N, C-alpha and C positions, 0 to 999 in steps of 0.2 A: 503494499498500501504507501511507504513512505514514499519509494522509488517510483509509484507513478504518480505523484505531487508533485517532484523532481523534476520528471517530464513536465505537465504541465508548465511550473514555471519557465522553465527553460521556453519554452513556446511562445508563452505569453511575453516574456521578454523580448523573443527575436524578434513579433510582430509587433509593440511595442511602440516603436521608431527606430530606427536603423542607426540614428547619432551616436546612442546609449553607446553600443558597437564600438565605437571610435576611441582610436588610440593614436597617441601624439606623443609616445615611448619616444616613436620610428625617429620622429622630425626634434625632439628633446637631444638626443643625443647627434644627429648634425650639425646640430648649433651647438653646442660643447664642446665636438672635435674641429670645427672650422671658423667658429665665431668670437671675437675678443670683445671681452669685458670693458669696451670701448663700444662695441658694437662695426669693429671693425669685418667686413670676410675676406677669405683665403678662399678666391675662386680658383686654384691652382687645383689645392687642395680639394675641398668641393669636388671637381669634375673626377675626379678617381672614385668619387663616394656617388655617385652619377646615380648607380642602380638601385643603390637604396634610398634616395632622393625620389625616384619612380615610383621602388615600392612605396612610398607611401605616400606619394600621389595617387596610387593605382586604389591603396585604402580610403583616400579619401571620395572619392569614384564609385565606396564601395559602402560608405557607410552618409551617406546626406541628410541634413538635416530635413525635418519634414513637419506638420504640423503639430506634432505631441512634443515638438523638442522645443525647453524652452530658451527665451533670450539669451541666457546667460550661457547655453550648450552652443548655439548659436554664433553668438558673440567669440568665440575662445574658437568652434569650426568654419569661421570666415576668414577670421584676423588670419590664422596659422593658414589654412589654404594660401591670404593672399601675396603673404610672407612667400613661401614655398615658390607657389608657381611665378614669381619676382625673382628668388634665385633659378629657378630653371628656364628662366626666360634672359639671363644672364649666360649662364654656362651652353644654350646654345647659341651663342654668339662668342666667347671668350676666345681670344682676349679683346675687349673692347676698353674704349676710356671712358664711357658713356651712357646709361641705357639708352636716351636720346640720339643716338650711333646708330640704332635701332630705327627698323622701316615700321609705324604705329605700333608702338612697343604695346602698348594700353588699349590698341583694338582688334589684337591677334587672337582670334578665339581656337588658342592649340590646344585647350583641353577641357576632358567631356568628365564630368563629375554628375555620378547618374544618369539621367539620359539628356544633359543636358550642353551645349558645349561654350564654353564662355572665355569674357578675357578677363583683365581685369578691371578695366574698366566699368564692367556690366559688376566684378566682386566690390564694389568699393559703392561705387554709386546709384545703381536701381538693391542692392540688401546691406550691405554696413550704413552708409547713410541713414536712412531708410528706418534704421532700429534708435535713431535716436537718441548715439550714449555719441561725443563729439569725442571723445577720447580718440577714439579707434584712431583717429587720423594723428597718434603720436604714437599709436602701436604697428599702424601699418608700414610699409617703408619703401621708397620710390630706389634702392640701391645707390643712394649717392650722396655726395661729406653732407651737404643739407638738410638731408633730410632725418628724422626723427634715429636712433642710434638702431639695429637691428637687436634684440636682443635675445643676448647665448641663452635663455629657455625659453620651451614650446609654453604657449598660452594654454592655462587649463580652468575649467571650469569654477576648479574647487578656490584657487585663488586670483582670479578673475578682478572683482575688483580690487586688491593690492597690486594688480600689475599694472592695470591700467593707471589710477595713481602715480604710481613709482615712474614709470613712461612717463607719464604727463611733468610730473616734479624733474624728473633726470633734463628732460628735453628745456624745461625752461631753465635751469642753471648750466644749461650747458654755453658757455659765453660766446661760444661762435655763431648760435643761431641764437639765442634772444639775450638782447642787455636790459636788465629792468633795473630802475630806482622810483625814484615813490613821485619825481616828477615825469619821467623823461622812459621811453619805449621806445626799442630797435628790436624787432620783433621777427621770427621768422616771415616771410610770405605765408604760408601756411593758416594762419592764421588771416589775411587777409581771403586767399580763394577761397578760405571756408568760415567766412566771418557770420554767415546766415548762421552754421550748425552751432556753433561759440555762441546765440545769445538766443538759445532757447530756454533759459531764465534768467532772464537782464541783459549787459551789454557786455560785454567782449572783460572789461573789464572786471567786471563783478566775476566772470569764467576764472580769469588770472589770479584774480586776490586770493579763491578756494583754493590756490596749489603754489600761487609765491608766497617764501619766509620773506618779501618785501615787504611791506603794503601800500600798495598803487592809489594812486589820487584818483578820484573819479573824472578830473581835468587833465591827465596828463598828458603830455604830445606824444603821437603816437607814430614813429615812424615804422616802415619795413624792406629791411637787408636784402642784397643781392643772394638771388639763388647760387649756387653752386651742383653742378649736375655730373660735378666728374664722380667717377667711380667711388665708393662707401671700400677704397680694399686699401 
């Protein structure tokens, strides 16, 4: 009888949502192996692990989120997917000096996840941005010097809140990307490009003050830094 109930539980879990079976351990191992604490990627060594990366992307394809998947699981899945697919895109064209040297880098539908072919723009604009979590912009990476640093650990559902907060604080305290004082801000263009996303609960300064160690004046002058599209290696 116990065996019978065990089989029923396994079957129920398998049909309750494929994303529950999604495992990002393989991605975590690759990041720890090929990404420094500063977010720099060793694409040369990463390329030697191409098979492991492709296996991880295959596992993503087999465990796509569905209607029963929680918001935290969806965010975890799609942030990891975006970053893994960006690495894959670079490795397909490596050596390259910039993601912008690749033709239509964000529009190439190279990856089939579940039954759908995706490009990076689909994932960022049609999925992640619609989840009303502005910190995704500090977690997904465009393989460039001025991007937020690529974390050398995979995002996980259990630690998602802490990881998003850390990614945001790390980005704001990186003076090569943001210079913050009480009255003057020199910010990454990410805050200009996606201004609407950061103004869901107040203005941009309200958002920044949640994560900045410096209290910013509501009248602070804002300028935006030039964006360096050089490869993050």
